[in-house]
MARTORMAR-314656 format. One record per residue: residue in one letter; x, y, z of N, C-alpha, C, O in turn. Coordinates in steps of 0.001 Angstrom, whole numbers, padded with zeros to 6 digits, always signed. Example, Ala and Ser with C-alpha at 12.3 -4.5 7.8 and 13.67 -1.06 7.14 Angstrom:
# MARTORMAR-314656
A+013190-005690+007800+012300-004500+007800+013200-003300+007800+014236-003319+008465
S+012850-002250+007080+013670-001060+007140+012900+000030+007870+013409+001138+008039
This chain:
# MARTORMAR-314656
X+030852-061216+048411+029711-061248+049290+029123-059852+049463+027903-059686+049480
X+029997-058841+049593+029482-057485+049781+028750-056997+048533+027806-056211+048616
X+029208-057481+047369+028519-057101+046131+027098-057648+046118+026171-056977+045664
X+026936-058842+046607+025610-059461+046660+024721-058677+047606+023555-058431+047298
X+025256-058278+048762+024468-057502+049724+024056-056151+049146+022923-055711+049340
X+024963-055499+048444+024640-054208+047827+023543-054390+046789+022599-053602+046739
X+023659-055418+045965+022663-055677+044929+021308-055974+045549+020289-055467+045080
X+021285-056791+046601+020021-057110+047270+019412-055872+047923+018197-055677+047884
X+020255-055045+048517+019770-053822+049159+019147-052885+048132+018071-052332+048357
X+019833-052709+046995+019300-051839+045943+017993-052383+045386+017055-051621+045149
X+017923-053677+045178+016707-054292+044650+015563-054133+045640+014438-053828+045244
X+015838-054336+046911+014801-054204+047932+014332-052760+048040+013137-052507+048200
X+015256-051814+047955+014904-050399+048050+014018-049994+046876+013020-049299+047064
X+014378-050424+045666+013586-050089+044484+012209-050719+044580+011208-050070+044275
X+012146-051973+045000+010857-052647+045127+010029-052004+046219+008816-051844+046082
X+010693-051634+047309+009988-050989+048409+009434-049638+048012+008323-049280+048404
X+010198-048883+047237+009735-047565+046801+008535-047700+045885+007609-046891+045927
X+008562-048737+045052+007466-048925+044113+006191-049295+044859+005121-048769+044552
X+006291-050193+045835+005098-050619+046543+004638-049582+047540+003460-049563+047898
X+005529-048714+048003+005121-047678+048951+004136-046716+048314+003235-046208+048980
X+004309-046465+047021+003384-045545+046377+002065-046232+046059+001037-045567+045929
X+002084-047574+045929+000874-048306+045600+000094-048719+046841-001102-049002+046759
X+000761-048755+047986+000094-049150+049223+000667-048318+050353+001567-047504+050148
X+000158-048524+051501+000665-047781+052637-000216-046577+052924-001305-046446+052366
X+000266-045693+053806-000547-044547+054205-000901-043661+053009-000020-043253+052252
X-002167-043372+052845-002613-042469+051791-002821-043122+050446-003230-042449+049500
X-002552-044426+050323-002678-045089+049021-004121-045038+048522-004367-044805+047338
X-005068-045257+049429-006482-045225+049039-006863-043822+048554-007568-043669+047557
X-006392-042818+049264-006672-041428+048886-006081-041110+047514-006739-040496+046675
X-004825-041534+047292-004179-041294+045995-004932-041999+044872-005079-041448+043781
X-005404-043202+045132-006149-043953+044117-007452-043235+043767-007843-043175+042601
X-008116-042694+044784-009368-041959+044523-009108-040672+043736-009863-040329+042826
X-008038-039969+044092-007689-038760+043339-007372-039089+041886-007785-038379+040968
X-006637-040171+041694-006273-040573+040336-007520-040926+039533-007593-040632+038340
X-008500-041551+040179-009741-041918+039492-010537-040678+039080-011275-040708+038095
X-010386-039602+039832-011102-038362+039505-010470-037602+038345-011112-036749+037732
X-009227-037908+038049-008532-037215+036959-009020-037761+035632-008680-038874+035230
X-009823-036952+034963-010317-037328+033642-009830-036293+032643-009513-035165+033022
X-009768-036660+031397-009354-035677+030393-010342-034512+030362-011538-034690+030591
X-009832-033347+030084-010699-032175+029999-011693-032373+028864-011325-032844+027788
X-012945-032018+029098-013936-032196+028039-013671-031236+026882-013172-030128+027079
X-014008-031672+025696-013884-030820+024520-015171-030008+024426-016262-030563+024288
X-015029-028698+024502-016194-027824+024449-016293-027260+023046-015376-026596+022563
X-017400-027526+022405-017604-027056+021032-017839-025547+021036-018492-025011+021932
X-017306-024880+020038-017520-023446+019883-018971-023230+019468-019378-023698+018405
X-019760-022533+020283-021173-022353+019939-021382-021521+018673-022470-021536+018096
X-020357-020801+018240-020482-019958+017050-019792-020556+015829-019726-019906+014786
X-019287-021757+015934-018503-022350+014844-019289-022413+013538-018747-022102+012477
X-020550-022810+013601-021349-022898+012375-021585-021518+011771-021504-021347+010555
X-021878-020532+012619-022097-019169+012123-020830-018607+011490-020885-017967+010440
X-019704-018845+012122-018427-018355+011585-018136-019012+010239-017738-018338+009289
X-018333-020314+010159-018093-021026+008899-019013-020507+007802-018594-020356+006654
X-020257-020236+008153-021208-019702+007175-020785-018313+006704-020824-018022+005508
X-020382-017454+007644-019902-016109+007276-018697-016197+006349-018638-015499+005338
X-017745-017044+006687-016532-017173+005871-016854-017678+004465-016239-017245+003490
X-017812-018587+004363-018204-019099+003045-018861-017995+002215-018601-017878+001017
X-019707-017190+002849-020353-016083+002116-019327-015054+001675-019407-014542+000559
X-018369-014747+002531-017320-013784+002162-016516-014322+000983-016252-013594+000027
X-016129-015581+001047-015323-016184-000020-016062-016190-001355-015436-016133-002414
X-017384-016259-001308-018178-016287-002542-018280-014916-003207-018699-014823-004360
X-017908-013863-002507-018022-012494-003031-016647-011980-003456-016073-011114-002797
X-016129-012511-004548-014800-012132-005045-014662-010635-005296-013589-010070-005088
X-015730-009994-005737-015631-008582-006118-015393-007655-004926-014970-006514-005111
X-015657-008126-003715-015443-007269-002537-014004-006782-002437-013754-005621-002110
X-013077-007659-002714-011662-007338-002527-010923-007209-003858-009715-007434-003939
X-011666-006848-004885-011083-006614-006209-010310-005298-006171-010870-004274-005779
X-009037-005299-006569-008238-004061-006538-008833-002926-007375-008530-001758-007132
X-009676-003257-008357-010255-002204-009196-011530-001604-008600-012079-000651-009153
X-012001-002147-007490-013206-001604-006856-012905-000216-006302-011802+000044-005822
X-013888+000669-006373-013760+002011-005813-013372+001906-004343-013898+001073-003605
X-012446+002761-003935-012025+002748-002543-011000+003818-002273-010882+004785-003025
X-010262+003647-001207-009213+004605-000852-008075+003880-000164-008216+002750+000304
X-006949+004560-000118-005723+003950+000380-004834+003632-000801-005213+003883-001945
X-003666+003088-000548-002735+002792-001646-003311+001732-002589-004196+000961-002219
X-002787+001716-003810-003209+000702-004775-002928-000682-004212-001982-000880-003449
X-003750-001617-004597-003566-002995-004157-004892-003623-003791-005958-003055-004025
X-004805-004793-003219-005997-005531-002813-006531-004928-001516-005785-004784-000548
X-007817-004573-001489-008389-004040-000246-008351-005088+000871-008543-006279+000626
X-008104-004630+002081-008103-005528+003236-009398-005416+004027-009656-006208+004933
X-010208-004422+003676-011497-004209+004325-012414-003547+003312-011969-002773+002465
X-013689-003856+003408-014694-003199+002574-015732-002595+003506-016133-003217+004490
X-016159-001390+003193-017216-000748+003956-018453-000687+003074-018377-000285+001913
X-019581-001084+003623-020844-001023+002912-021585+000220+003373-021822+000415+004565
X-021942+001049+002417-022651+002297+002698-023875+002354+001798-024071+001498+000935
X-024685+003366+002010-025849+003515+001153-026631+004757+001486-026319+005476+002436
X-027660+005003+000685-028510+006161+000943-029282+005958+002249-029434+004835+002731
X-029751+007039+002793-030521+006987+004045-029724+006365+005184-030275+005667+006036
X-028430+006623+005188-027545+006111+006244-026898+007316+006917-025913+007849+006406
X-027430+007748+008041-026892+008951+008678-025461+008802+009202-024767+009805+009370
X-025013+007590+009458-023670+007373+010009-022619+007068+008947-021430+007003+009260
X-023035+006881+007706-022104+006425+006666-021027+007449+006326-019870+007076+006136
X-021376+008721+006244-020369+009732+005879-019251+009772+006918-018072+009799+006566
X-019621+009775+008193-018610+009799+009258-017793+008508+009259-016584+008545+009489
X-018438+007372+009004-017725+006092+008970-016730+006060+007815-015616+005560+007970
X-017127+006590+006657-016216+006657+005509-015005+007526+005818-013871+007148+005525
X-015248+008689+006409-014158+009609+006747-013194+008958+007734-011977+009034+007563
X-013737+008322+008763-012895+007681+009782-012099+006522+009188-010917+006359+009491
X-012747+005713+008341-012044+004580+007743-010963+005055+006784-009877+004475+006737
X-011249+006103+006018-010235+006618+005094-009001+007090+005853-007875+006807+005446
X-009208+007807+006952-008069+008270+007756-007290+007083+008325-006060+007098+008356
X-008011+006061+008772-007354+004891+009364-006521+004132+008337-005356+003827+008594
X-007099+003823+007180-006344+003030+006204-005186+003828+005619-004159+003256+005251
X-005346+005146+005531-004238+005983+005056-003083+005908+006050-001923+005771+005661
X-003411+006000+007326-002379+005927+008367-001717+004554+008402-000509+004452+008620
X-002510+003489+008187-001963+002129+008236-001321+001697+006921-000599+000700+006877
X-001581+002441+005857-001001+002096+004560-001646+000899+003891-000980+000142+003184
X-002949+000723+004113-003688-000377+003487-004846+000193+002674-005150+001382+002761
X-005477-000650+001897-006560-000198+001028-007916-000669+001552-008050-001770+002086
X-008922+000204+001384-010308-000122+001718-011153-000009+000461-010930+000872-000369
X-012116-000895+000324-013070-000848-000779-014373-000243-000267-014733-000407+000899
X-015065+000454-001150-016361+001037-000805-017434+000311-001614-017379+000258-002843
X-018397-000238-000908-019517-000941-001525-020748-000071-001297-021263+000010-000181
X-021212+000573-002355-022332+001515-002264-023622+000796-002627-023854+000471-003792
X-024453+000552-001634-025679-000218-001855-026741+000556-002630-027833+000036-002861
X-026439+001789-003034-027338+002498-003942-027313+001823-005313-028256+001959-006093
X-026236+001097-005606-026130+000338-006856-026730-001051-006623-026399-001709-005636
X-027597-001494-007511-028274-002789-007306-027322-003969-007099-027598-004850-006284
X-026202-003993-007832-025286-005133-007668-024635-005126-006281-024365-006188-005720
X-024386-003944-005730-023814-003862-004383-024866-004161-003317-024555-004749-002281
X-026107-003757-003570-027196-004097-002648-027374-005616-002599-027673-006180-001546
X-027188-006270-003748-027299-007732-003792-026178-008388-002984-026400-009403-002323
X-024981-007811-003035-023867-008334-002224-024233-008255-000747-024032-009211+000002
X-024768-007119-000337-025153-006940+001065-026172-008007+001479-026065-008589+002558
X-027144-008253+000628-028164-009261+000924-027544-010648+001021-027842-011396+001952
X-026685-010998+000066-026057-012330+000088-025169-012522+001316-025035-013636+001823
X-024568-011440+001787-023729-011531+002988-024565-011635+004267-024044-011965+005332
X-025851-011355+004152-026719-011420+005324-026624-010191+006202-027017-010226+007368
X-026104-009100+005651-025989-007859+006418-027286-007073+006286-027914-007065+005228
X-027679-006414+007369-028956-005712+007364-028876-004297+007921-029902-003661+008161
X-027677-003814+008122-027518-002469+008665-026320-001791+008012-025349-002435+007616
X-026422-000479+007913-025338+000323+007334-024874+001345+008355-025688+001838+009137
X-023611+001672+008372-022549+001007+007627-022256-000367+008223-022540-000623+009393
X-021699-001220+007422-021165-002509+007864-019817-002685+007188-019499-001995+006220
X-019038-003605+007701-017680-003823+007196-017492-005298+006899-018096-006160+007538
X-016644-005574+005920-016300-006958+005600-014786-007039+005484-014150-006225+004815
X-014231-008029+006145-012815-008356+006013-012752-009805+005535-013747-010521+005645
X-011635-010248+005017-011571-011632+004535-011926-012675+005596-012316-013793+005257
X-011796-012320+006873-012057-013292+007934-013201-012924+008869-013377-013568+009904
X-013994-011890+008524-015099-011525+009423-016076-010560+008773-015729-009793+007875
X-017315-010626+009262-018348-009649+008940-018548-008790+010180-018595-009302+011298
X-018664-007491+009980-018867-006573+011102-020148-005807+010815-020183-004957+009926
X-021191-006105+011563-022493-005482+011350-022574-004176+012125-022382-004144+013341
X-022858-003115+011410-023051-001824+012053-021763-001037+012181-020668-001536+011919
X-021932+000215+012595-020785+001105+012756-019857+000554+013835-020304-000053+014808
X-018581+000772+013647-017584+000215+014564-016591+001305+014933-016144+002047+014058
X-016236+001420+016208-015232+002414+016596-013906+002181+015864-013520+001042+015600
X-013227+003266+015547-011959+003198+014820-010941+002344+015570-010173+001614+014945
X-010923+002423+016890-009965+001620+017665-010164+000125+017430-009191-000625+017351
X-011406-000306+017319-011686-001721+017072-011249-002096+015659-010611-003129+015454
X-011595-001253+014687-011179-001522+013308-009660-001573+013201-009109-002420+012498
X-008991-000671+013893-007523-000657+013859-006957-001955+014414-006010-002515+013860
X-007535-002428+015499-007064-003693+016073-007267-004835+015080-006368-005652+014881
X-008436-004893+014462-008706-005941+013472-007732-005854+012300-007227-006875+011834
X-007470-004650+011829-006585-004474+010676-005121-004724+011025-004302-004957+010136
X-004793-004677+012295-003406-004867+012724-003106-006313+013102-001957-006648+013391
X-004111-007162+013105-003905-008576+013489-003099-009304+012453-002829-010496+012606
């Protein structure tokens, strides 16, 4: 008999606990809060198309990261390319700064000199319009860039 009472008590307690959360004080409030819980909206990256376009243009320019391209740093595949050209007052300083950086990091940089028609065509196809500019396998960098920023990009 005591076993039956224990079983009934446990069953009643479990049933009571279940219905207490579904009804009783605050049940209406809990139901309203639950109704307000919606999945977080998916926010599209406003730059996704531009990034995809940049990456496609970079991938189409195999010669940018050709180990035989003029550059500096240890032998190997360049991890960054700098675009320079005539009538660029900032290019000499940018070249010097980049050479020091890649030497310190032990990586190679390619130099794309837009004084040569084939390199000027690369710049046009990449959609770059200012010198110096930089190209990495995963990004285009328009204009001169502080060494600290380049170092962070190269260290990622």
